[in-house]
N, C-alpha and C positions, 0 to 999 in steps of 0.2 A: 226422096223419102228416107233413104239410109245414107248416113254420112260417116263411113268407117274411118275416115282420116281425121275426124274432128278431135281436137285436144280438149274439148269442153269438159270441165270437171263435173262429175255427177255425185251428188250427195247421197250416200247410202248408209249414213249414220245420223241418228237423230237424238243427240244428247239431251238428257233431262234438263241440264243446265241451260240449254237454249230454248226449251219448250216453255219456259215461264220467265217473266221478268224478275230480276233480282229482288225487288220489293215484295214479290209474291212467292218467295222460295219456301216459306213456312207452310207446310200442308198438314193440318191436323189429322191424326189417325182416326179412322173408323174401326169398329170392331172387326169388320171384314178384312181390313188390311193385314192383320196379323193372324188370320185364320190359316191353317194348313191348306194349301191348294191341292197337293198330291196329284200333280198332273202326270198321267201315265201315257206320255208320248215321247218321241225320240229325244234323247239326250237333254233331259230336264233335271236340274239339281236344285233342291230346296233345302235350306238350313235354318234352324234356330240356334243362335250362339249367344251364350251368356258369359260375361266376363266379370271378375272381381279382383281388386287389389286390396288385400286384407290389411287390417291394422298392424299386424306384426311384419308386414313387408312382403309377405308371400303373394303369389299371383295364381289365380285359378281360372279355368274356362271349362264350360260344359257345352257340348254341341250334339245336335241330332241332325243327321244327313239323310234325306230322302232322295235317292238317285234312280232315274230310269233310263236304261240304255237299250236302244233298239227294241227287239221283241221279247227281251227278258223281263221277268217280274221285277218290280221295284226292289232295290237294295236299301236296307235301313242300317245305318251305322250310328253308334253312340260313342262319343269321344270325351275323354276327361283328361285334363292336364292340371297338375299342381307343381309349382316351382318355388323353391326356397332360395333366395339369393345369397343368404348368409352361408348356407352350407353347399350351395350349388347342386343340391339334390333335386331331381326332377322325376315326378311320377307321371307316366303317360299310360292311359288305358284306352283301347279302341276295340269295340266288339260289334259284331253283327247281331242284331236283335230279332226276336221271333214275335209273331202275332201283333205287329204294330197296328194301332187303331187311332183314328181321330174322328169324332170326339173320343176322349179317353173313356175307357170302360172301368167304371168304379161302381161297385154295388151300392144301391140306394141313393146314388147322387147322379145329377145330370150336368154335363158340361157342353160347351160349343166346341168348334173346330180350332179354337185357340189352344185347346188342351189336347194331349196325346198320351198314349200308353203303349207298353209292350210287356212281355213277360219279365223284363229286367228293370223296368222303370215306369214311373208316372210323372208327367209334367202337367200341373193343373193351374189354369188361369182363374183368377178370382178378382172381381171388382169389389173393393172394400167400402164400408159405409162412409168413411171420411174422404172418399174420392181418390184414394190410392188404388193402384193396381198391383197385383203380384203374380209371379209364377213360383209355384212350390214344386221343387224337384226332390223326388225320393227315388234313389237308384241303388241297386245292389249289383255292382259290375261283376264281382266274383267273390270268392270266400275271403278275400283280403281287404276289399274297398267297398264302403257304403257311403252314399251322399244323401244328406238331408239339408237342403238349402232353400231359403226364400229369397227371391229377387224382387224387391219392392220399388216400384216407381212412385215417388211422392206426387200428390196432386199438383204441387207447385211447379213441377217440371214436366212439361208436356212432352209426349212422344211426337214424332214427326216423320213425314216423308217430304222429299223435295217437290213442292207444288201440290196444289189442292186438286181434289176430284179423283175420279177413277184412274186417270193416266198419271197421277202424281207419283213420282219415284221411278218411272219407266224410262230407260234408254232403249230405243228400238234400232234394229239392224235391218237393212235392206232398202231398196228404192222406195217402197211403199211402207209407211210406218203404221198402217191400220192393223189392228190386232189379228185379223184373219189373213193377212197377206205378207206380213213382215217375215224376214228370215229368222229372227229371234229377238230376244230381249234380255235385259237384266234389270231387276228392281230391288230396292232396299227400303226397309222401314226401321226406325231407330227409337229406342229409349236411350238418351244420351247420358243419363245419370240415374243409377238405382242404388239403393243400399241393400246390403246382404246380411243375413243372419242364418245361423244353423251350425252344422258340424259336418266334417268329413272324418270318417272312422277308417283308419289304416292299420290293419293288423291289430286291432283293439285299442289303438291310441287315437285320442281325439285331436282334431285340428279345428280351432274356432274359426268359423267362416264369416266373422263380423268384418265388414268392409264396404267399399263402394265400387261400382262398375257400370256396365252398360249391357243392353240387349239389342241384337240385330236379327231381323228376319229377312232373308234374302232368297231370291229365285234367279237362277240362270237358265234362260229358255233356249239354250243352244249348247253345242260342245264347248267346253271350257277353253280349249285352244283356239277357238274362233272368237270368243268373247273378248279376250285380252291377252297381251303378251306379258304383262306385268301388272302388279297391284302394289299399292302402298296403304298401310293402315296405321293410325296413331290414336291412342286413347290415354289421355292425361287425366289423373284424378288427384284431388287435394281436399282436405277437410278445412283448409283456411278459408277466410271470408265467407263463412256460411255454407260452403260446399261449392267447389269449382271443378268443372269438367270441360275438356275439349276433345273433339272427335273429328277425325279426318279419314275419308276413304277415297282413294283415287285409282283409277285403272287406265292403262294405255292400250289402245286398240291395235290389232294386228294389221298387216298390210292390206287385207281385204276390205276394211271398212274405214270410211272417212270421206275425203274428197278425192275421187279417183278418175283417171282417164283410162282409155282403153289399153294404153301401153305402159302406163306408170301406176304403181301402187299408191294407195292414198291413205295408209294407216298412220299409226303413231299419234293419234288424237288422244289427249289426256282429259278425262272427265273427272272432276273433283267435287266432292260433297263435304261439307263441314258443319260443325255446330259448336256453339260456345254457351256455357252454363256458368253462372255465378250466383251465390246466395240461394242455391238449390232451385234456380229458375232458368228456363231456357230463354237466352237473351237474343240469339240470332242463328239462323240457318244460312250458311254461305255456300257458294259454288263457283266454279270456274270451268271454262272450256279452252283448251290450248291446242291449236293446229300447228303442225311442223313449220318452222320458219316464220311464225306469226306471234305477235304479242298475245299473252293470255287474255281471254275475255272474262275477267274477274280477278280477284286478289287472293284466291285460295289455292295452295299448291304445296307439294312436297318437293323441295329443291335439293337434288343430290349434289354433294360437294366432295372433292378429292376422291374420285372413284379409283378403284384398283380392281385388278382381276383376281378372283378367288381361284387359286390353283386346284382346290378340291372339287369345285363344281363347274369351273370355267365361266361363270357369270361375272359380269362387271357390276361391282357392288360399291355403295358409298361408304366413305370414312365417317361422314357426318351428313345429317339431313336437316335442312331448315324448313320447319313446318310453319306456314302462315295461313291465317284466316282473315278475310276482309269482306265486309258486307254491310247490311243495314240492320238496326235493332228492330225486333218485332214490335216493340211497344211504341216507338216514335219515328221509325224509319231513318234515323240518324246513323252516321257512320260508326262502324265498330271494327276493331282490329285486334289481332292477337298474334304472337310469334313464340316459337320454341325451337331452340337449337339443341340437337341430340348428337353427341359425339360417340362413335362406335369403335374407335381405335385406341388401344392401349399403347402407351409410349414405348414399353419395354417388350412388346409382343409383335409378332407378324400377324397380318390379317385384321379383320374387324371383329374383335372378340369382347369388346367392353360391354358388359351386360348381356352377353349372348346366352339366351336360354337354350336354343338348339337351332341347327340347320335341319329343318324337317324335310325328309324325303317324302314328298307329297304322295307319290304312288304307293308308298308302303303303308299308308294310313287310310286308304279308301277301299271299298269292296272290290273283290277280285274282277268282277265283270266290268266295273267302271275303270278300274286300273288298266285292264287290257285295251279298252277302247281308247282311253287317253293316250296310252303308249303308242298304239297303232297310228292314230291320227296326228299326234303332236310330234312324234319322232324325236322327242327330247325327254330329259329327266327334269321335271319341275321341282324347285326347291322353295321353301319358305324360311326366311331368316327371322327368328323371333328374339326380341330383346326386352329386357326390363331394366330401366335406368332411373335414378333420381334425376329430376328435371326441373327447369324453371320456366314458367309461362308468364309472358308479358302481355297485359291487357290494357288496351286503350278504349275507353267506353264513353258514350255520351252521358251527359248529366241526367240523373233521375232513374237510371236503370239498375244501379248497384250502389254500394256504399261509398264508392269513390270513382273518379274517372280514370285514374291510373292505378293498376294493381300489379304487384310483382308477387307471384304465387309459387311457393315451393311444393313440389309433389312428386308423383311417380308416373312414368310414361311406359306403357306397354306398346311396342311398335312391331310391325311386320313389313318385310319386303318380300313379295312373292314374284318369282320368275317362272312363267309357264313356257315361254319359248323365246329364243334369241330375237 
């Protein structure tokens, strides 16, 4: 009955990229998909994150984090970043908010759980008559910074999760992947291209927030240091060819999850999700699963090149990353491919500083209770490397889905490499 000497590998990771056929990767969003879940159970973190690359070259992000740790009350954090690559000035604000509510509490109006509010901000979701959707953000962070920005998804560019139905988007952890028995999960929903309009007011001065970006709703249903040892994120935006965007999110699992034996760890599995947009239209949702020592099951990946050890953080980081997307067009299921190479090393400087926005000390920007829990369990100091660089995206497309079958697109890439544990 019991075979303790068996070397049979047990699968305790169920990547979303394996749960669906590649031709079925596009999962349309339902209203419920982007509602706040606000799950008040152990070690669940939920985020709404908005990105925009502005017409003047600046980059901004707005994020709300709902974290629940152990028996503590949920911690709600509002984060804002604005970076100017010309001056290298970065504004970062992170505050704990009071009286968080979803649906949002707005006198005289009714909203669903896609909207939220607190004493310091409102984020209001609206479905517009022309088929567009928007999130309207109004926040007063302190006496110096006020944010009034609309993030608008055009009707032509669908939002998505990887895979259709209620389990679309979910990677499950544990021997049993059923929702009431799994160890945990991670799920993402995306708007891969939005336009932005509005203002950021900083000490009485206006920053025009006209630009393009993306929106991501994510939930991590277990401790962050168990979900992944590292993450990669890339967002490319360009106004050429009617509006082009590419998005990639990848995580690599820890030793505890993957294909494991009783005596050997089974982690190091890479799960990669991607999307390609041209002509302001979602062309393809792509994905890949890569097990250690095996060929990738898919053509989407963030490939590290010329890695070096960062003496400041002790992490091994890439000098350049080759981002690739490969999959099938939603419209006709024919092959589609894209590639972007981003170089992070300046020839005249040590380290990987080209386009560096910041090395973010992750623990310094999360609520105290969450910070203590991550530090206790992870035993490490997580860092996020953020970059903003001019980039070129090469697109190979099937006939009929865009203005041409081969596009070379100039734009801007915001990228992150996150290291949670060695």
